[in-house]
N, C-alpha and C positions, 0 to 999 in steps of 0.2 A: 784765552791767553791772559796771564796776569799783567798788571800794570808794570811790574818790575821787569818783565821780559820785553814789553813794548817800549818802555822808556827807561833808560838808565842814565847814570851820571857820566858815562863816557861821552863827553861833549866833543864834537869836532866843529871848529868855527873857522871860516875864512874871513880874514880882514883886509880891508882896503887900507893903503897907506898914502900919506901925503907925498906928492912928487919931490924929487930931490931939491927943487927950488923952493920948497916950503920954508916957513920960518923955522929957525933952528930949534926953538923950544918944542915945536910940534914934529919935527922930522923923525920918520922911522917909527912912530907910534902906531900900534894896531887901529884899524878903522873898520867900521861896518861889519859886524859879525853875521855870518850865515851859519846857525847852529843846528847840527844834527846830532841826535842821540843814538847811541849803540849800547848794548847790554855789556857793561864792563865787569860787573860782579855776577858770579853765578847765583841764580835765583834761590838755590837751596842753601847758600852760605848763611851760617848762623852768625848774627851780628851782636847778639847779647841775649840776656835772660829776659823773660817776662815774669812779672810778679803781680799778685792780685790779692784783694781782700784788705781788711782793716790793718793787718800787719805786713802787707806786701810780702807775702809767702810765695816761694816758688810756684809758678803756673805755666811752665813751658819755656820754649826757645823762640826768640825773635829772628825771623829769617829776612833776607834781603827782599824776597818777593812779598813779604807782609807789608813792607813799607809803601806809602803812597808817594809816587815820584811825579814831579810836574811834567806837563806835556812839552813837546818840542817848542811850540810857540811861546808858552809861558817861560820856559827856561831861557830861551833866546832873549825875550824882553827883559827878563830879570838881569842877566849878565850885561846886556847892552846898556840898560839904564844905569846900572852900578858903575860901569866904566865911564859912561858919559859924565856922571856926577863927579867923578875923579879926574876929569879932563884928559882921560887917556886916548880918546878918539872922538871924532866928529862924524856926522852923517853926510857930509857934502862932498867927499872925495870919491873918485871912481877908478882908482888904480889898484887892481888886486895883485898883491905879491907876497902876502903873509898868510900863514895859517896858524890858528890856535887851537890845540887840543887840550881838553880838560878831562881828567879821569879821576876816579876815586881810587886812591892807593889803599886806604884802610877806613873802615868805620866800625865803631864800637858803641853800643848803646844799651843802657840799662833802663828798662821801661816797667813802671809800676801803675796799675789801675787800682787805686784804693777804693774802699767802700764795699758795700754788699752787692754781690753778683756783678762786680766789675763796672758799676755805674758811677763811680766817683771820677773826679778830674784826674787825667793822666799826669804823672810826673816822672822825672828821670834825668840822667845826664849821660853824656858820652862825648865822643871826638870823632871828626871826620878829617881826613887828610886828602887834599885835592892836589893833583900835579897839573900844572899849566906849562905846556910846551909850545914855544912860539918858533916857527920855522918859516924861512923864506922859500919862495918857489925858485929862487936863484941858487939853490943847493948850498947856501951857507950853512954852517953848523947850527942845529937848533939850540935854543936857549931854554933851560928848564927852571921852573920855580915850583916850590911846594908851599902850600898854606895849610896850617892845622887850625881847625875851627872847633871851639868847645860847643857842644850841643846841649841845650837845656830845654826839656819838655815842660811847658808851662800851662798844662791843662788840656791841650789838644792832642788826641791820640795820633801818633804819626802813621798809624795804619789806616787812618780814615781821612786824614788831611795832609797835603804836601807842604804845609806851611813850615815844618821844620827843616826840610831839605831846601825850600826856597830861601829861607833865612840864611842857611849855610852857604848857598851859592852867592847871595849878596855879600855876606861877610868875606867869603873867599875872593870875590871879585875886587873888593876894596883892599884886601891884603895883597893881591897879585898886582893891582895898580901901583901900590906903594913900592913893591919890590921892582917893578918894571921902571918906575920913575927914578929909583936909586941906582939903577944899574949903570 
């Protein structure tokens, strides 16, 4: 089974929330994620072209299954740490009543492996669109947020390292936190 089938960016997280008597600045903010991945994108979905050689000539298609996706534990820690940095939640509350679902709406990526026989440093650009849906277990209407993150490949092949997706999760979590605070 490929990494893309085992771990995808369809992230489901349960958050713990401060009790009603909490300080007003902190009330209602998501707390303590429990993140589980599901395969949100078809593994055979083409997300962009692959180019290779000194002139970056066409050399195939990049599929979602080709990408290296972080593990459950790694993605959980990445998102949690980014949200903690932004002051969106703390780890000391034990009242579960919110859920956060994060999914990849779209991803487009252009990958080039320059050099002879594809041994050069990878480069490329793209964009990923993440949807963040916060819903309460009390049947309130869910709140939806979308973050669009520019992707830049800086030498590390995203088919061999999950660093590109990890960076997108961090940037997406920071953008989500800003939207959440502004609501």
